C-alpha positions in Angstrom: -6.8 19.4 16.4 -5.3 17.3 13.1 -6.3 14.1 12.3 -4.6 11.9 10.1 -7.1 9.5 8.8 -6.5 5.7 7.3 -9.8 6.4 5.2 -12.2 9.6 4.6 -14.4 10.5 7.6 -18.1 10.3 7.3 -20.4 13.1 7.1 -24.0 14.0 8.7 -25.7 16.7 9.0 -29.5 17.3 10.9 -31.5 19.9 11.6 -30.2 22.0 14.2 -33.9 22.7 15.6 -35.3 19.1 14.7 -38.2 17.9 16.5 -36.6 15.5 19.0 -39.9 13.5 19.3 -38.9 12.3 15.4 -36.5 9.4 16.0 -35.8 8.1 12.4 -33.7 9.6 9.6 -33.0 13.0 11.0 -29.5 12.6 10.3 -28.6 13.0 6.6 -25.5 11.2 5.0 -23.8 13.9 2.6 -20.4 13.7 0.8 -19.4 17.2 1.7 -19.6 20.4 4.3 -20.2 23.2 1.3 -19.1 23.2 -2.1 -15.2 24.3 -1.8 -14.6 21.1 0.2 -16.5 19.0 -2.3 -13.7 20.4 -4.5 -11.2 19.7 -2.3 -12.5 16.2 -0.7 -11.8 13.7 -3.3 -8.3 14.5 -3.2 -7.3 14.5 0.5 -9.3 13.8 3.8 -7.4 14.8 6.4 -8.9 16.7 8.8 -8.3 20.0 11.3 -10.4 21.6 13.4 -9.6 24.7 15.3 -10.7 25.1 18.8 -11.5 28.7 19.8 -11.6 28.0 23.8 -9.8 25.8 26.3 -12.7 24.0 27.5 -13.5 22.6 24.1 -10.0 20.8 24.4 -10.7 19.8 27.8 -14.2 18.1 26.9 -12.1 16.3 23.3 -9.3 14.7 25.9 -12.0 13.4 28.3 -13.7 11.9 25.0 -10.8 10.4 23.7 -9.8 9.5 27.4 -13.5 7.5 27.6 -13.1 5.8 24.5 -10.1 4.2 25.1 -8.0 6.1 22.8 -3.7 7.7 23.3 -3.9 11.1 25.1 -3.6 13.9 22.8 -0.2 15.0 22.1 0.5 18.6 22.1 2.8 20.3 19.1 2.6 23.3 16.8 1.5 23.1 13.4 2.1 25.4 10.4 -1.0 25.9 8.6 -0.2 27.4 5.2 -2.9 27.6 2.1 -1.2 26.2 -1.2 -4.1 25.9 -3.2 -2.7 22.3 -3.9 -6.2 21.8 -5.4 -7.3 25.1 -7.2 -10.3 24.6 -9.9 -7.4 25.9 -12.2 -5.0 23.3 -11.7 -7.8 21.1 -12.1 -9.0 22.0 -15.4 -5.5 22.5 -16.4 -4.4 18.4 -16.0 -8.2 17.9 -17.5 -7.4 19.0 -20.6 -3.7 17.4 -20.7 -5.3 14.3 -19.9 -8.3 14.7 -22.6 -5.5 14.5 -25.5 -3.3 11.5 -23.7 -4.0 7.7 -24.4 -6.7 5.6 -21.9 -4.3 3.7 -20.1 -1.8 6.6 -19.6 -4.6 9.0 -18.5 -6.0 5.9 -16.3 -2.8 5.8 -13.9 -2.5 9.5 -13.9 -5.5 10.0 -12.7 -5.0 7.1 -10.0 -1.5 9.4 -9.1 -4.1 11.9 -7.8 -7.3 9.8 -6.6 -5.5 7.5 -4.3 -4.1 10.7 -2.7 -0.3 10.2 -3.8 0.7 13.5 -5.6 -1.1 16.3 -5.8 -2.4 18.6 -9.1 0.6 20.1 -9.6 3.0 17.4 -9.5 0.8 14.9 -11.8 0.9 18.4 -14.1 4.9 18.4 -13.7 5.2 14.3 -14.2 2.9 15.0 -17.4 4.7 17.9 -19.2 8.2 16.7 -18.4 8.7 13.0 -18.0 5.8 11.3 -20.1 7.2 12.6 -24.0 10.9 11.3 -23.0 9.3 8.2 -21.2 7.3 7.6 -24.7 10.8 8.3 -26.7 12.3 5.6 -24.7 9.9 2.6 -25.2 9.0 4.0 -28.9 12.0 3.1 -30.3 12.7 -0.2 -28.8 11.8 -3.1 -31.1 10.5 -5.4 -28.2 7.6 -2.8 -27.3 4.4 -3.6 -29.3 2.8 -1.1 -27.3 4.4 1.8 -26.1 1.4 3.3 -24.2 0.9 0.3 -22.4 4.7 0.1 -21.5 4.6 3.9 -20.1 1.1 3.4 -18.2 2.8 0.2 -16.6 6.0 2.5 -15.4 2.9 4.4 -14.1 1.5 1.9 -13.0 4.7 1.1 -11.2 5.3 4.3 -10.0 1.9 3.8 -8.0 3.0 1.0 -5.6 6.0 2.3 -5.1 4.7 5.5 -3.8 2.3 3.9 -1.6 4.8 1.5 0.0 6.7 4.8 0.6 9.7 4.0 3.1 13.2 6.0 3.2 12.8 8.2 0.7 11.1 11.1 -0.8 8.5 11.4 -2.9 10.7 13.6 -5.5 13.7 11.0 -4.7 10.9 8.0 -5.6 9.7 10.1 -8.8 12.9 10.5 -10.2 14.3 6.7 -9.8 10.9 5.3 -11.2 11.2 8.0 -13.8 14.7 8.5 -14.9 15.9 4.5 -14.8 12.5 2.5 -15.9 12.5 -1.0 -16.2 10.9 -2.7 -19.9 7.8 -4.2 -18.8 7.5 -8.1 -19.8 3.4 -7.8 -20.0 1.6 -8.9 -22.8 -0.3 -5.2 -24.4 -3.7 -4.7 -23.3 -4.4 -4.2 -27.2 -3.2 -7.9 -27.9 -5.8 -10.8 -28.4 -7.2 -12.2 -25.1 -5.5 -14.6 -23.3 -5.8 -18.1 -22.8 -8.6 -19.2 -20.7 -10.7 -16.1 -21.7 -9.0 -13.1 -19.2 -8.1 -9.9 -20.0 -6.4 -6.9 -18.2 -8.7 -4.7 -16.5 -8.9 -1.1 -15.0 -11.4 -1.3 -11.5 -13.0 1.9 -10.2 -14.4 2.0 -6.6 -16.9 5.0 -6.1 -17.5 5.8 -2.4 -19.2 8.9 -1.0 -16.5 11.1 -1.1 -13.8 10.1 -3.4 -12.6 7.5 -6.3 -10.6 4.8 -5.5 -8.3 3.8 -9.3 -6.5 0.5 -9.5 -5.0 -2.0 -11.8 -5.1 -2.5 -14.5 -5.4 -6.2 -13.3 -6.4 -9.8 -14.8 -9.8 -10.3 -14.8 -12.0 -13.0 -16.2 -13.9 -12.7 -19.5 -17.7 -12.9 -20.1 -20.0 -13.6 -23.0 -20.0 -9.6 -23.5 -16.7 -8.6 -23.6 -16.2 -11.3 -26.0 -17.8 -9.3 -28.3 -15.2 -6.9 -28.6 -12.0 -8.5 -29.5 -9.2 -5.7 -29.7 -11.6 -3.8 -27.3 -11.0 -5.4 -23.6 -9.4 -2.6 -22.4 -12.3 -0.1 -23.0 -14.1 -1.9 -20.6 -13.6 -0.6 -16.7 -15.1 -2.3 -14.2 -16.5 -0.3 -11.5 -18.0 -0.9 -7.9 -19.9 1.3 -4.9 -18.1 0.8 -1.7 -18.4 3.1 2.0 -15.4 4.8 2.3 -13.2 2.2 4.2 -14.4 0.1 1.3 -17.4 -1.9 2.7 -20.7 -2.2 2.4 -23.1 0.7 2.4 -24.6 0.9 6.0 -26.2 3.1 8.4 -28.2 3.8 11.6 -31.6 4.0 11.5 -31.5 7.5 12.4 -29.8 7.8 9.6 -31.3 8.9 6.0 -29.0 6.9 3.2 -31.3 7.6 0.1 -29.3 11.2 -0.4 -26.0 10.3 -0.7 -27.1 6.4 -3.0 -29.2 8.9 -5.6 -26.1 11.6 -5.4 -22.7 9.0 -5.9 -24.6 5.8 -7.2 -27.4 7.4 -9.0 -25.5 9.7 -10.6 -22.3 8.0 -11.6 -24.8 5.6 -13.5 -26.5 8.3 -15.5 -23.3 9.7 -17.1 -21.3 8.9 -20.1 -17.5 9.3 -18.7 -16.3 8.9 -15.0 -13.1 10.4 -15.0 -11.2 14.2 -15.5 -11.1 12.8 -19.2 -13.4 13.7 -22.2 -16.1 11.9 -23.2 -15.6 11.4 -26.2 -14.0 8.5 -25.2 -16.1 6.2 -23.7 
C-alpha cells in the first residue's frame, strides 16, 4: 500500500505489553521509527506498507469504507533502492553549502527540505549551474549584489517547482537556470527600507522536518535595528506540528519527548541547517 500524503504522518509509540489500567499518556510522540528512517524522514514523507497476508488487505478496505474514503485502487508499483538520501550524499552537499554564500545556500536547502528535489539534483545544480549564474550577474553593472540575484533565481525555481504543471522537473530547472530574468529586488545587504522593514528568511521546525521559506518583507524591531547592514543574518523561527498547526495531542499521548527533541534541542544548538556553524 502506498500513501501520497500532503503532510508527513504523525508517529506514536507504545509498549506492546502495557498495563491496560493506565489510561493517560501511554503513547509517546516520536519523530522517526528508527535511525535509518530518521535520516530519510526530513526529506520524504510518502509511506509504503507491505501487507503479507490477504486478510490484512481486506481489513484495510473495510477500514477505508468505514472512514468514508475511496476504495483502494489496485496497481503495480515498482520499488527500487536508489539511495537518494544516502549519508555520503548529504555530507557532500553539506561540504558544498559550507563554502556557499548564506543567501544562496538557504535556497538550495529550500529545494531539498521542501521536498522539491533530492540530494543528487541539488548537488548537480550547485556544481554545474551555480558558477555560470554568478558570472552572469557579476558582469551586470546594474546588479550590486550578484549573490542576492542568484539567490532570487533559486527562490524563483522553488516557486516554479511548487506549482509544477505541464513540464518535467528537469525541464523546469533548464528553463529557470538557462534563461534567468533579471531581479528587480534591492540587495539584502542594502540599507533597511523605509518603514522599518527588511527581507527575512523563515524556518519552521516540525517533528520530522524543516520547512524553509522566503525571504519575505518583515517588520523590524529594536533588536534588529542595532545591527544595520546585517539584517539578512536574522532568521524567523517557529515550531509547528506536521500540518503547520500548533502542537496538540490527546490525553493518552505523552508529547513532552517530542518537544524536548525538536524544540529544546534546536534552541540549544548554534546552527540549524547543513551549513557550517561559522556562519552563525
